[in-house]
VEXGU-261592 format. One record per residue (C-alpha): residue in three letters; residue number from 1; x negated, y, z. Coordinates in nm, 2 decimals, padded with zeros to 4 digits. Example, Ala and Ser with C-alpha at 12.3 -4.5 7.8 and 13.67 -1.06 7.14 Angstrom:
<kolnus>
+------+-----+--------+--------+--------+
: code : pos :     c1 :     c2 :     c3 :
+------+-----+--------+--------+--------+
:  ALA :   1 : -01.23 : -00.45 :  00.78 :
:  SER :   2 : -01.37 : -00.11 :  00.71 :
+------+-----+--------+--------+--------+
</kolnus>
This chain:
<kolnus>
+------+-----+--------+--------+--------+
: code : pos :     c1 :     c2 :     c3 :
+------+-----+--------+--------+--------+
:  MET :   1 :  00.00 :  00.00 :  00.00 :
:  SER :   2 : -00.28 :  00.24 :  00.08 :
:  THR :   3 : -00.44 :  00.17 : -00.26 :
:  LEU :   4 : -00.12 :  00.26 : -00.43 :
:  THR :   5 : -00.09 :  00.58 : -00.23 :
:  ALA :   6 : -00.45 :  00.67 : -00.31 :
:  LEU :   7 : -00.38 :  00.62 : -00.68 :
:  VAL :   8 : -00.07 :  00.83 : -00.68 :
:  LEU :   9 : -00.25 :  01.11 : -00.51 :
:  LEU :  10 : -00.55 :  01.08 : -00.74 :
:  PHE :  11 : -00.34 :  01.10 : -01.06 :
:  SER :  12 : -00.11 :  01.37 : -00.93 :
:  TYR :  13 : -00.40 :  01.61 : -00.85 :
:  SER :  14 : -00.43 :  01.87 : -01.12 :
:  THR :  15 : -00.78 :  01.96 : -01.25 :
:  SER :  16 : -00.68 :  02.12 : -01.57 :
:  ARG :  17 : -00.85 :  02.45 : -01.66 :
:  THR :  18 : -00.64 :  02.52 : -01.97 :
:  PRO :  19 : -00.52 :  02.88 : -01.98 :
:  ASP :  20 : -00.16 :  02.98 : -01.93 :
:  VAL :  21 :  00.02 :  03.10 : -02.23 :
:  THR :  22 :  00.20 :  03.39 : -02.06 :
:  ALA :  23 :  00.00 :  03.71 : -02.00 :
:  THR :  24 :  00.11 :  03.76 : -01.65 :
:  ALA :  25 :  00.10 :  03.41 : -01.51 :
:  GLY :  26 : -00.18 :  03.36 : -01.27 :
:  THR :  27 : -00.29 :  03.72 : -01.24 :
:  ARG :  28 : -00.31 :  03.95 : -00.94 :
:  GLN :  29 : -00.10 :  04.26 : -00.98 :
:  LEU :  30 : -00.03 :  04.57 : -00.78 :
:  ALA :  31 :  00.27 :  04.58 : -00.56 :
:  SER :  32 :  00.58 :  04.72 : -00.73 :
:  SER :  33 :  00.56 :  05.05 : -00.54 :
:  GLN :  34 :  00.20 :  05.10 : -00.67 :
:  GLN :  35 :  00.29 :  04.97 : -01.02 :
:  SER :  36 :  00.52 :  05.27 : -01.09 :
:  ASP :  37 :  00.24 :  05.51 : -00.99 :
:  VAL :  38 : -00.01 :  05.33 : -01.22 :
:  SER :  39 :  00.23 :  05.34 : -01.52 :
:  GLY :  40 :  00.28 :  05.71 : -01.48 :
:  ALA :  41 :  00.65 :  05.67 : -01.40 :
:  SER :  42 :  00.63 :  05.89 : -01.09 :
:  SER :  43 :  00.62 :  06.26 : -01.16 :
:  GLY :  44 :  00.31 :  06.45 : -01.07 :
:  SER :  45 :  00.10 :  06.14 : -01.01 :
:  GLY :  46 : -00.19 :  06.25 : -01.23 :
:  VAL :  47 : -00.18 :  05.92 : -01.41 :
:  ALA :  48 : -00.25 :  05.87 : -01.78 :
:  SER :  49 : -00.16 :  05.54 : -01.93 :
:  GLY :  50 : -00.21 :  05.43 : -02.29 :
:  SER :  51 : -00.23 :  05.73 : -02.52 :
:  SER :  52 : -00.02 :  05.95 : -02.30 :
:  GLY :  53 : -00.17 :  06.23 : -02.10 :
:  SER :  54 : -00.42 :  06.49 : -02.21 :
:  GLY :  55 : -00.72 :  06.33 : -02.04 :
:  VAL :  56 : -00.82 :  06.67 : -01.89 :
:  ALA :  57 : -00.79 :  06.73 : -01.52 :
:  ALA :  58 : -00.81 :  07.07 : -01.35 :
:  ALA :  59 : -01.14 :  07.15 : -01.17 :
:  GLY :  60 : -01.15 :  06.97 : -00.84 :
:  ALA :  61 : -00.85 :  06.76 : -00.93 :
:  SER :  62 : -00.86 :  06.39 : -01.01 :
:  ALA :  63 : -00.68 :  06.19 : -01.27 :
:  THR :  64 : -00.62 :  05.82 : -01.30 :
:  TYR :  65 : -00.64 :  05.63 : -01.63 :
:  LEU :  66 : -00.52 :  05.27 : -01.68 :
:  GLY :  67 : -00.71 :  05.07 : -01.93 :
:  ASP :  68 : -00.56 :  04.82 : -02.17 :
:  GLU :  69 : -00.45 :  04.48 : -02.06 :
:  VAL :  70 : -00.71 :  04.24 : -02.19 :
:  MET :  71 : -00.61 :  03.87 : -02.22 :
:  THR :  72 : -00.89 :  03.63 : -02.14 :
:  ARG :  73 : -00.86 :  03.26 : -02.15 :
:  PHE :  74 : -00.79 :  03.25 : -01.78 :
:  GLY :  75 : -00.55 :  03.55 : -01.76 :
:  VAL :  76 : -00.51 :  03.92 : -01.79 :
:  VAL :  77 : -00.77 :  04.17 : -01.68 :
:  GLN :  78 : -00.68 :  04.54 : -01.64 :
:  VAL :  79 : -00.88 :  04.82 : -01.49 :
:  LYS :  80 : -00.78 :  05.16 : -01.35 :
:  ILE :  81 : -01.03 :  05.44 : -01.30 :
:  THR :  82 : -01.01 :  05.77 : -01.11 :
:  VAL :  83 : -01.19 :  06.06 : -01.26 :
:  ALA :  84 : -01.28 :  06.39 : -01.09 :
:  ASP :  85 : -01.50 :  06.67 : -01.23 :
:  GLY :  86 : -01.59 :  06.45 : -01.53 :
:  SER :  87 : -01.71 :  06.15 : -01.33 :
:  ILE :  88 : -01.57 :  05.82 : -01.24 :
:  THR :  89 : -01.51 :  05.83 : -00.87 :
:  ALA :  90 : -01.33 :  05.49 : -00.84 :
:  ALA :  91 : -01.26 :  05.18 : -01.04 :
:  ASP :  92 : -01.02 :  04.90 : -00.96 :
:  ALA :  93 : -00.91 :  04.59 : -01.13 :
:  VAL :  94 : -00.54 :  04.60 : -01.10 :
:  GLN :  95 : -00.50 :  04.27 : -01.27 :
:  ALA :  96 : -00.75 :  03.98 : -01.26 :
:  PRO :  97 : -00.72 :  03.60 : -01.31 :
:  MET :  98 : -00.61 :  03.45 : -00.98 :
:  ARG :  99 : -00.42 :  03.15 : -01.10 :
:  ASP : 100 : -00.59 :  02.89 : -00.89 :
:  ARG : 101 : -00.84 :  02.86 : -00.61 :
:  HIS : 102 : -01.14 :  02.85 : -00.85 :
:  ASP : 103 : -01.03 :  03.18 : -01.01 :
:  GLN : 104 : -00.96 :  03.33 : -00.67 :
:  MET : 105 : -01.30 :  03.24 : -00.53 :
:  ILE : 106 : -01.49 :  03.37 : -00.83 :
:  ASN : 107 : -01.30 :  03.69 : -00.88 :
:  ALA : 108 : -01.28 :  03.77 : -00.51 :
:  ARG : 109 : -01.66 :  03.80 : -00.52 :
:  ALA : 110 : -01.70 :  03.94 : -00.88 :
:  VAL : 111 : -01.43 :  04.21 : -00.90 :
:  PRO : 112 : -01.56 :  04.43 : -00.62 :
:  VAL : 113 : -01.91 :  04.41 : -00.77 :
:  TYR : 114 : -01.77 :  04.52 : -01.11 :
:  ASN : 115 : -01.57 :  04.80 : -00.95 :
:  SER : 116 : -01.88 :  04.93 : -00.77 :
:  GLU : 117 : -02.10 :  04.89 : -01.08 :
:  ALA : 118 : -01.85 :  05.08 : -01.30 :
:  VAL : 119 : -01.87 :  05.38 : -01.06 :
:  ASP : 120 : -02.25 :  05.36 : -01.04 :
:  ALA : 121 : -02.31 :  05.33 : -01.41 :
:  GLN : 122 : -02.04 :  05.58 : -01.51 :
:  ALA : 123 : -01.99 :  05.35 : -01.82 :
:  ALA : 124 : -01.87 :  05.01 : -01.92 :
:  ASP : 125 : -02.23 :  04.89 : -01.95 :
:  ILE : 126 : -02.24 :  04.68 : -01.64 :
:  ASP : 127 : -02.40 :  04.35 : -01.55 :
:  ALA : 128 : -02.21 :  04.03 : -01.54 :
:  VAL : 129 : -02.18 :  03.84 : -01.21 :
:  SER : 130 : -02.29 :  03.48 : -01.26 :
:  GLY : 131 : -01.99 :  03.25 : -01.30 :
:  ALA : 132 : -01.75 :  03.53 : -01.38 :
:  THR : 133 : -01.85 :  03.60 : -01.74 :
:  VAL : 134 : -01.49 :  03.57 : -01.88 :
:  THR : 135 : -01.36 :  03.82 : -01.62 :
:  TRP : 136 : -01.66 :  04.05 : -01.70 :
:  GLU : 137 : -01.57 :  04.04 : -02.07 :
:  GLY : 138 : -01.21 :  04.15 : -02.00 :
:  TYR : 139 : -01.31 :  04.39 : -01.73 :
:  THR : 140 : -01.56 :  04.58 : -01.95 :
:  GLU : 141 : -01.31 :  04.60 : -02.24 :
:  SER : 142 : -01.04 :  04.74 : -02.02 :
:  LEU : 143 : -01.28 :  04.97 : -01.85 :
:  GLN : 144 : -01.40 :  05.11 : -02.18 :
:  SER : 145 : -01.04 :  05.18 : -02.29 :
:  ALA : 146 : -00.98 :  05.37 : -01.97 :
:  ILE : 147 : -01.30 :  05.56 : -02.02 :
:  ASP : 148 : -01.20 :  05.64 : -02.38 :
:  GLN : 149 : -00.86 :  05.78 : -02.25 :
:  ALA : 150 : -01.05 :  06.00 : -02.00 :
:  HIS : 151 : -01.27 :  06.13 : -02.29 :
:  LEU : 152 : -01.59 :  06.05 : -02.09 :
+------+-----+--------+--------+--------+
</kolnus>
């Protein structure tokens, strides 16, 4: 009986690393109250999304730019940057693959590094974290689109 139980458990354990076909499945997203701020739905938020917004902030003011959603083989990556006085003051991955424990472990370590490096480099030319190359590819593409929107 224990052999049968072990076989059932063994064959029911999922080890597949095939990507989801839906763009939002398995990704970490902002809470709904923050999502409206990121999309520019709340008035006066200083948020530019897509091609909307002038990309010019008043002196001393900051503006937020949301990069394109980039589909990787493990899920969507999307980066938001905050710009003040012509410099990136903050970068945050608002979506990153978090579908399973493996994604969560890798991206919990890599995404903060990418966020910090984006601010330090003031560009999308950042180093990849070992083991998180797929996230890096999506991150740098989304980051570059946010930088382009900010006209930096």
